[in-house]
Steps between C-alpha positions, in 0.01 A plus 500: 500500500151356441420267212156485341340253262551586136442300184730545204341550159681342206719759330444571132760346274398710201232717346397499135537799271123489454448543876766772503316688224161463666631624837706794373317645199275722713721568801815586302346583159702242312395478135518178299708575188549151357258213451397266782711201389740539794231505769586145608859594584590482868664759725706335773683796655398823668796699371510675162787533255625755246673308216742768387806274500308214342395726212866598457594133469611398851255227606715295738326652804167579334215473755252389237248345739406842638258753355704704248478880499583702189553864599636798309852353493397168347262656248756764397763232447267294282390803298860560384534148358422403142203270444729200448693582817172546691385155394836343595502674840141413586526141377793453737277630780196289412702177507450519875171424679401859571163526680405846367632847414387840630585809293498817712501880456232499227746337260340319207627157391658450159305286256791256492485470879125427492533242223782314673323514836184351351707239320676391821184538713630777725240755610589869478340762725528877488507751784476880497687513830876551525723197529574570867132535592397196297763280666397630843130429447536163329771377738275576796216309334723198425645511851147473635419206271804297606503601867456238773151487651345349810145480635398568862161463665391827660357848444706781350405865561657838424480688832618862484726403211664202673420151372388279792452126455275341763564130560375249754295185540187454293203677659713728720347811339747616235233590246289676762795719602570578133133585443496731802811677371338546158191649668733748675639617166795266441546290187474125445767343283390137523333249729545126553778419249777759479753475216838649597745581222864570577621819332872559530677382813286648776153576366190278506194615307167349602186457291196277473417231246315565175210290623448641850630857451310717753239252610498420870347216703332605825400201713127499566437741212675355196683663210501875449657717229693775679546709186128503416394553861747770610610644167826527310663694788486186714732281292853472368622255238842459657706632791845452648500274805645689798353344817374153593247487786416158643168481683461240773270433794655629824732242648657581835790270417587691183761772505361838392718808478426770758748772409564455128877510549541145372392519138390171346525412133379221277664376181303468178688410181823589681370851574476609865168665584404664835276263696244566774318233702168645609298321771120515473289537814137618544471878475835550328469727196722325246411748226625804691810312612566410134486869412744573783732224374505670160556848643777371728667334200484828308650691795790254511542538125542874550745455785293507819476188716273552803643209699862605446416865573339403832796273583742791448278724710491246782877445486556875512276535807676215680840646417406843632364345823210744505195413704204376306220755473145402583354709221617576149480880553647723770204726562172614351210697638137498386591287199730765353808349345 
């Protein structure tokens, strides 16, 4: 297993409700229903909570620090209470430091709920989506905000749908390989500083920084904007990392795989990623080889491993003790097959 240099980025401890509103109002169509007095509240957790039991009076295990979701069940329960009982129930809820509330399924908040929320500085949002869909979308967003991140120096390209990260010493030609791949129709994700975000247990999503985005430095030429030069088809904003390719000058003392039977991996954020060490020598077409690396990865993904297939074929020939043919065909005449 190969280890590569990676720099951890400090993990977010919290996000504010104001940031949450700004980031989600367009993507998830969340509407602000209360005033903005609760915008300074902080969200510390990626999970969300439905406070059904807390509304009914059981608050011993109330997960108040999470974003609270009021769906059809919660709103129906509140609608059957008298005004005095509504106030008593909601006051019991607002004694806790709730970051914000999302009301789903096009439900409209009661005036009492709005007044108490503004009084206790708890922001209320509304969503036209169902409770299940709202929780799915917002949870994914919060998971991304609180996920662990690292930065790696390299070039990240989508090649035939597989995310390849090129690493190696400064000046080895990572950006030039990425540029050549873009010219051949593949898509640049990021160059120089790659931000990798861990999603779930085995997925790393790579993207660029807000500052650099799809700019690229070509030594001897300077900075170029890949999006403006090659068009929108030439870029991606993010891509799953699936292969790491390390470029290095040919070294006869280094061990390079010849058959592909021994698969190497590297560990990034405790996720194992297929790893290829690619030696560079004059006349070697790294771009085409990179395309072949991607296609070979895709073949393996769909169940075909060329090296293992050839190994089985060789073992079968040795076991049968047949003589080795000189040619790959038995007979042909005048180029007829």
